[in-house]
ZAKEVEX-34954 format. One record per residue: residue number from 1; residue in three letters; chain; y negated, z, x negated of N, C-alpha, C in turn. Coordinates in pm, whole numbers, plus 32768, in hexadecimal, padded with zeros to 4 digits. Atoms other than C-alpha are relative to their C-alpha. Last residue first. Layout:
REM ZAKEVEX-34954
R;NUM;ALA;A;Y;Z;X;Y;Z;X;Y;Z;X
...
REM end
This chain:
REM ZAKEVEX-34954
R;38;TYR;A;8039;7F95;8029;7DF9;8AB5;7EDF;7F63;8000;8028
R;37;SER;A;7F8D;7FAC;805A;7F16;8A1C;7FA8;7F93;8053;7FB3
R;36;LEU;A;7FD6;7F87;7FD0;7E1E;8984;80A5;8049;8061;7FE3
R;35;SER;A;80AA;7FC3;7FD3;7D57;887A;7F98;800A;8079;807E
R;34;LEU;A;8023;7FDE;8080;7EE1;8804;7EF4;7F50;809C;8032
R;33;VAL;A;7FA0;7F6A;8003;7F47;87F9;8086;8008;8031;7F67
R;32;LYS;A;8024;7F83;7F91;7E06;871E;80B1;805A;806A;800C
R;31;ILE;A;8094;8007;8013;7E3E;8637;7F71;7FD4;808D;8067
R;30;PHE;A;8029;7FC3;8089;7F6E;861A;7FAA;7FD3;803F;7FD5
R;29;ASP;A;7FAD;7FA5;7FA7;7F54;8585;8101;8026;8043;7F80
R;28;SER;A;8078;7FC9;7FBA;7E31;84BC;804C;8059;807B;8067
R;27;LEU;A;807A;7FB2;8073;7F3C;843C;7F61;7F96;805C;8021
R;26;ILE;A;7F93;7F9C;8029;8062;83D4;8075;7F88;8070;7F86
R;25;LEU;A;800C;7FBC;7FAC;7F31;8318;812A;806A;805A;7FE6
R;24;HIS;A;8065;7FB9;7FC9;7EE7;8269;8018;7FFD;806C;802A
R;23;PHE;A;8046;7FA9;8044;8010;81FC;7FBD;7F7A;8066;7FE6
R;22;ILE;A;7F74;7F8F;8004;809C;819F;80F6;7FBC;8078;7F83
R;21;LYS;A;8010;7F9F;7F6E;7F40;80B6;8109;8059;8082;7FFE
R;20;GLU;A;808D;7FD1;8023;7F8B;8045;7FB9;7FDB;8058;8057
R;19;ILE;A;7FC1;7FC0;8055;80F7;7FAB;801A;7F58;805C;7FD9
R;18;ILE;A;7FE4;7FCE;7FCD;8045;7EFD;8115;807A;80A4;7FA9
R;17;ARG;A;8023;7F8E;7FAA;7FA4;7E8F;8066;8008;803C;8062
R;16;GLY;A;8040;7F93;803B;80A0;7E14;7F6D;7F57;804D;8011
R;15;GLN;A;7F9B;7F7F;7FDB;8151;7D92;8094;7FB6;804B;7F8D
R;14;ASN;A;7FE6;7F9C;7F81;8043;7CDF;80F6;803B;8057;7FEC
R;13;ASN;A;803C;7FCC;7FF8;8004;7C36;7F9D;7FC7;8062;8079
R;12;LEU;A;7FFD;7F9B;806B;8174;7BE3;7F66;7F6A;8034;8004
R;11;GLU;A;7FA3;7F9C;7FB9;8162;7B41;80C5;7FF8;8062;7FAC
R;10;SER;A;8069;7FBB;7F72;8019;7A76;8083;805D;8064;8003
R;9;ALA;A;801D;7F9A;803E;80CA;7A0C;7F0D;7FA6;8056;8067
R;8;ILE;A;7FB8;7F87;8067;8211;79AB;7F9B;7F85;8065;7FDF
R;7;LEU;A;7FAD;7FB0;7F89;8152;78AC;80B6;8036;808B;7FA8
R;6;LYS;A;8065;7FB6;7FCF;8072;7845;7F94;8037;8048;8061
R;5;LEU;A;802C;7F46;8085;81AC;7803;7EC6;7F96;802C;803D
R;4;PRO;A;7FDD;7F7F;8011;8236;773C;8001;7FF0;8072;7F8F
R;3;LEU;A;8003;7F9A;7FB5;8125;7686;800D;807E;807D;7FFB
R;2;ILE;A;8076;7F59;8054;80E6;7615;7EB2;8010;803B;8095
R;1;MET;A;7FC1;7F96;8090;825F;7550;7ECE;7F63;802B;7FF7
REM end
């Protein structure tokens, strides 16, 4: 019972990290575009 919960938790953690990386990439690109437009 505990093992599937750990697997689900680690899977969610991995997805969270991927979303975080994508968010940081989009954010850095957005900042670059803003700095270029000024």
